[in-house]
C-alpha positions in Angstrom: -18.7 -19.2 25.4 -15.3 -20.8 25.9 -12.6 -18.5 27.3 -10.3 -20.0 24.5 -12.1 -17.6 22.1 -12.1 -14.5 24.3 -9.5 -12.9 22.1 -9.7 -13.4 18.3 -7.0 -12.4 15.8 -6.8 -12.2 12.1 -3.7 -11.0 10.2 -3.8 -9.5 6.7 -1.7 -6.9 4.9 0.8 -6.6 7.8 -2.1 -5.7 10.2 -3.4 -7.9 13.1 -7.1 -7.3 13.8 -7.7 -8.2 17.5 -11.3 -8.7 18.6 -12.5 -8.8 22.2 -15.0 -11.6 22.1 -16.8 -12.0 25.4 -20.4 -11.0 24.8 -22.6 -9.3 25.6 -20.3 -6.5 26.9 -16.8 -7.8 26.1 -15.8 -7.8 29.7 -12.3 -8.7 30.8 -11.4 -11.8 32.7 -8.2 -13.3 34.1 -8.1 -15.6 31.0 -8.8 -12.9 28.4 -6.2 -10.5 29.9 -3.6 -13.3 29.8 -4.5 -14.1 26.2 -4.1 -10.4 25.2 -0.7 -10.2 26.9 0.5 -13.5 25.2 -0.9 -12.3 21.8 0.9 -9.0 21.9 4.1 -10.7 22.8 3.7 -13.2 19.9 2.9 -10.3 17.5 6.2 -8.6 18.6 8.0 -11.6 17.3 6.1 -11.7 14.0 8.2 -9.6 11.6 5.3 -9.6 9.1 3.1 -7.6 11.5 3.6 -3.8 11.5 0.4 -2.7 13.2 -2.6 -4.0 15.2 -6.2 -2.9 15.5 -8.3 -3.8 18.6 -12.1 -3.7 18.6 -15.1 -5.3 20.3 -17.4 -8.0 19.0 -20.9 -6.7 18.2 -22.3 -3.3 17.7 -23.1 -2.0 21.1 -20.0 -2.5 23.2 -16.3 -2.0 22.6 -15.8 -3.2 26.1 -17.4 -2.6 29.5 -14.3 -3.4 31.4 -14.1 -5.9 34.3 -17.1 -7.9 35.5 -18.0 -6.3 38.8 -19.1 -9.7 40.2 -15.4 -10.4 40.6 -15.2 -7.8 43.3 -18.5 -8.2 45.1 -16.9 -10.4 47.9 -14.4 -7.7 48.8 -11.5 -10.3 48.5 -8.2 -8.4 48.3 -6.4 -11.4 46.8 -8.8 -11.3 43.8 -8.3 -7.5 43.6 -4.5 -7.8 43.6 -4.6 -10.6 41.0 -6.9 -8.6 38.6 -4.9 -5.4 39.1 -1.7 -7.2 38.2 -3.3 -8.9 35.2 -4.8 -5.7 33.9 -1.4 -3.9 34.3 0.6 -6.6 32.6 -1.8 -6.9 29.6 -2.3 -3.2 28.9 1.4 -2.3 29.5 2.3 -5.1 27.0 -0.1 -3.5 24.5 1.4 0.0 25.2 4.9 -1.4 24.5 3.9 -3.2 21.3 6.7 -2.4 18.8 4.4 -1.4 16.0 1.4 1.0 15.8 -1.7 0.1 17.8 -5.2 1.5 17.0 -8.4 1.2 19.0 -11.5 1.0 16.9 -14.1 2.0 19.6 -17.3 0.6 18.2 -19.6 1.3 21.2 -19.5 1.8 24.9 -15.9 1.9 26.3 -16.2 1.8 30.1 -13.6 1.3 32.8 -11.1 -1.3 31.7 -12.7 -1.0 28.2 -11.6 2.6 27.9 -8.2 1.8 29.5 -7.4 -0.7 26.8 -8.0 2.0 24.2 -5.9 4.4 26.2 -3.0 1.9 26.0 -3.1 2.1 22.2 -1.3 4.7 20.1 -4.4 6.0 18.3 -8.1 5.9 19.0 -10.9 6.0 16.5 -14.5 6.2 17.9 -17.7 5.5 16.1 -20.2 8.3 16.2 -22.5 6.5 18.8 -19.6 5.5 21.1 -19.5 6.7 24.7 -16.5 6.6 27.0 -16.1 6.7 30.7 -14.0 5.7 33.7 -16.8 5.2 36.2 -14.9 3.1 38.8 -15.4 5.7 41.6 -19.2 5.3 41.4 -18.8 1.7 42.7 -16.0 2.4 45.3 -13.1 1.5 43.0 -10.6 3.3 40.8 -9.1 2.9 37.4 -6.1 0.6 38.0 -5.0 -0.3 34.4 -3.4 2.9 33.5 -6.5 5.0 33.4 -5.5 7.8 35.8 -2.1 8.1 34.1 -2.8 7.7 30.4 -6.0 9.7 30.4 -4.3 12.7 32.1 -1.5 12.6 29.6 -3.9 12.7 26.7 -6.5 15.2 27.8 -4.9 17.2 30.7 -5.6 17.3 34.4 -8.9 19.2 34.2 -10.7 16.8 31.8 -9.2 13.8 33.5 -10.7 15.0 36.8 -14.1 15.6 35.2 -14.1 12.1 33.7 -12.7 10.2 36.7 -13.7 12.3 39.8 -17.1 13.7 38.5 -18.0 10.5 36.6 -18.7 12.3 33.3 -19.3 10.3 30.1 -17.7 11.5 26.9 -19.3 11.2 23.5 -17.3 10.5 20.4 -17.5 14.1 19.2 -16.6 15.5 22.6 -13.7 13.0 22.8 -12.4 14.4 19.5 -12.6 18.0 20.9 -10.6 17.2 24.0 -8.0 14.9 22.4 -9.3 11.6 23.8 -9.7 10.2 20.3 -8.0 11.2 17.0 -10.9 10.4 14.6 -14.7 9.9 14.6 -16.1 7.4 12.2 -19.7 6.9 11.1 -21.4 4.1 13.0 -20.3 0.8 11.6 -17.2 2.3 9.9 -14.7 2.4 12.8 -13.0 -0.8 12.0 -12.6 0.0 8.3 -11.1 3.4 9.1 -8.8 1.8 11.7 -7.6 -0.9 9.3 -7.0 1.6 6.5 -4.9 3.7 8.9 -3.0 0.6 10.1 -2.3 -0.5 6.6 -0.7 2.8 5.9 2.0 2.0 8.4 3.5 -0.4 5.8 4.7 2.7 4.0 7.0 3.4 6.9 10.1 1.4 8.0 9.1 -0.9 10.8 12.5 -0.3 12.4 12.0 3.5 12.3 8.4 3.2 13.6 9.6 1.2 16.6 12.4 3.7 17.4 10.1 6.8 16.9 7.4 5.3 19.1 9.9 4.7 21.9 11.0 8.3 21.6 7.5 9.7 21.6 6.5 7.7 24.7 9.8 8.7 26.4 8.3 12.2 26.7 6.0 10.9 29.4 8.7 10.0 31.9 12.0 11.7 30.9 13.2 15.3 30.6 13.6 17.0 27.2 17.4 16.8 27.3 17.3 13.0 27.8 14.9 12.7 24.9 17.1 14.8 22.6 20.2 12.6 23.4 18.1 9.5 22.9 17.0 10.7 19.5 20.5 11.0 18.2 21.4 7.6 19.8 18.5 5.8 18.1 19.1 7.6 14.8 22.6 6.2 14.6 21.4 2.7 15.7 19.1 2.6 12.7 22.2 2.2 10.6 22.6 -1.3 12.0 19.3 -2.3 10.4 18.6 -3.5 6.9 15.7 -1.2 6.6 17.8 1.9 6.8 19.8 1.2 3.7 16.7 -0.2 1.9 14.6 2.9 2.6 17.2 5.4 1.4 18.2 3.4 -1.7 14.5 2.8 -2.6 13.8 6.5 -2.5 16.9 7.3 -4.6 16.0 4.6 -7.1 12.3 5.7 -7.2 10.9 2.4 -6.2 8.8 1.0 -3.3 11.0 -0.2 -0.4 10.9 -3.9 0.6 11.1 -3.8 4.4 12.8 -6.6 6.3 11.8 -5.4 9.8 15.3 -5.8 11.0 
């Protein structure tokens, strides 16, 4: 398959559905990581897009992560390049200005789970399994796995998954906070798209600011976050959406967002 089709996108109802399309396991390559980064950057500039959903082609794999053949030679230059590419792509996804939802439709392993961890919300189909098994092959999660997983599930479960190599089922993922919803097999994408479409009820300008504030909790003290809240609240009054949202509510009509 041509690398040109490694990342597919379809936009409808303000939602971009992004599909990892490198069968059989939707593994990541230099090309596909570059395509994901470029796509997210272009979606940030598209004012008609409020949310994105990422899923895997097929029924068995969401994504199996990187192709281990890349690292068989032990070449550090290749390792450095791939680590950089993974970081740039998934950090771009994490910084997407709208809401990002992972529809985990099968195995999510290594970099496959890390791309889901970079999203705001995760929905796993009932048969999905998730793991960060890099230590089993002498590697470690280098695309945000150690950081994002620990933030979501706590140090104990992060150590079980990363250090002990445990796989997590969809139901177990729901219990520990790794995923927010479990869908029936074959229904993950529909559930994710429905959730993403609900974002259109919110002001895109407000969503962007709120997401920034929520993620600020990971790196900044509470006092900084409280001050930033007030600052961004006032900045919303520079947007068209602020006046539109308030007036639409008072006039009992649906708001017409401008995303600006």
